[in-house]
N, C-alpha and C positions, 0 to 999 in steps of 0.2 A: 539600541535598546539597552537599558540599564536594569539589571536585576534588582528586585525589591529586597528590602531587609527581611530576613527570616523571622517568623514568629518564634518565641522561645521554645515551644514544643518541637518545631522543625529543626532546631539546632542539633537535636539528637539524631536526626536522619542525614545531616550534612555529610558525615563520613561515608555513609552508604552511597550517597550520590556521587562522591568521589570515586568509590570503587566501581559503581555503575559506569561512570565515564571511562575508566580504564578498560573495563571489559568490552564496552561498546566500541571504543576506539580500536581495540585489537581485532574485533570482528570485522570492522571496515577495512583494516589493513590486510587481513588475511584473505578476504574474499577475492576470488579469481572471477572477474566478470565474464560471463558467457554471452555471446551475441547470437540472437536468433536471425534467421534469414530475411526477416521483414522489419520495418521500423517499429520501435517500441516507445510508447508514451506511458510514463509512470505518474499516477496521481496519488498523492499521499500527504501526510502532515508530520510535523515534528512533535506535536503534542498528543497526549493521550485523549481519547474520547472522540466523539463525532464532530466533524467540522464541515461536512458537505462533500466528502470525497465521492461517495456513491452517486449522488445526484449529478455531480459534475461529470463523472464517467459516463452516465446515461446520456447526458447532453452531448458530450463529445462523440459518442457512438452514433447518435442521430445526425449530428453535423457532418461527420465523415461519410456516413451512408448517403446523405443527400448530395454529397459532392463526388459520388462515384467510387469511393473507397469501399472495401469489404473488410471491416474490422472484426476482431474477436476480442474477448475479454478474459483475462486470467485474474484470479484472486486467491488468497490464502484459504478462505473458507473456514472461518472460525466456527467451532462446533464440529462434532463428528470426527471421524478418523480420515484425514485427507493425506495420509502418508504417500498414497499412490494417486496420481492425478486422475480426475474423473470429470465427466461432463455434468453440467447442470441441465436437467430436463424440466419439462413442465410439471412433472410429478415429484421432483426433488423436494425434500422437506428441509426447513431451516435447521433442524437438529442434525441432519446428515451433512449438509454442505455450508451452512451459515445463512443468516438472514439476508445479508447484502447480496451474495451471489444469487439467491432465489429471486430477489427483486430485479437484479440485472438480467437474469435469464428470462423472466416473464415480461419485462418491459422494453428491453433493448432491441429485440429482433435480430440479435447476432449470437453466434455460439459463445458460450461461457464455460470455462473449465476452472476447476479448483485444485489446489494442491499446496502443501507446505513449501515445496520447491517450485518457485514460479517458473524457473527455466524448464523443468520437466513438464509442468502444466502447459507452458507455451508450446513446447515441442509436440506434446500429445494433441493439443488443439490443432496445430498446423497439419499433423498427420491425418487427423480425422476430417479436416476442412482445408484442403490444399488451395482453395480459392481465396482464403483470408490473406490480405496483404498489409495488415497493420494490426499490432497488438496494443490494447489498452490494458494497463495493469492497475487494478483498483487496490489501494492501500499497500503499495509496494515500495515506498520510499526507503525503508530500512532493509530491503532484500537486495543486498549489494551484488549477489551472484548474477542477477539479471542485468545485462548491459542495456542501457537506455539511450535513446536519441534525444528525448525531451523529458524533463521532470517538471511536474506542476505541484507546488506545495500549497495546500489549501489551509487557510487559517480562519478560525472563528473570530470575527472582529470584536465581539462582545467580551470574550475571555482573553483574547490575545495570546500571549505567551505566559500568562499567569504571573507567578512570582519570578519567572526567568531562571528557575533552578531545574536541574536534572532530577529524574526519578531517584529515589522516592521523596525527596525534599520538595519537589515541584512537579509540574505536568510535562516536562520536556523529555522526549526520547533521545534527543540530540541537542547539542548547543545551538543557540539562536543563529550563530554565524553560518550554520549549514543552509539556512534559508535566505542568506544574504543576496543571492543573485536572482 
């Protein structure tokens, strides 16, 4: 993938993209990955915006259930205060736990927990549901503290990687090389 030339107005943001790259790289280097006692599959993307992560997570949950696994789902839970992990229930509101976790909770048939710290959310889920033997992490690609057995990077084929530049000069949260494998 070759980044596209920047529009003149985006040249002003290029130095900030460089700073973003340095800060994000340090975050990756400093993260001490913590392993949960069950396999973890992370579904995410390296671009901002929707790419189909949540529908894929729902599909994976169904597929694993049909094959005898007992998955649980963890998510950040955008919206609300999710500093402390909490379950998503049938009465949870999107403003409290986020719209994607509400959708996952209502449609997946598996326990869903939210929290800024995906490791803590996973541990809380497992404590509340000891029969869970697989964790699916929705939108967790950049949460490096959670050790993962498999990563799935979802990409919107219409938008691709945009202009191939990091935030704020482009749509990338990480360099394209992150998704190379």
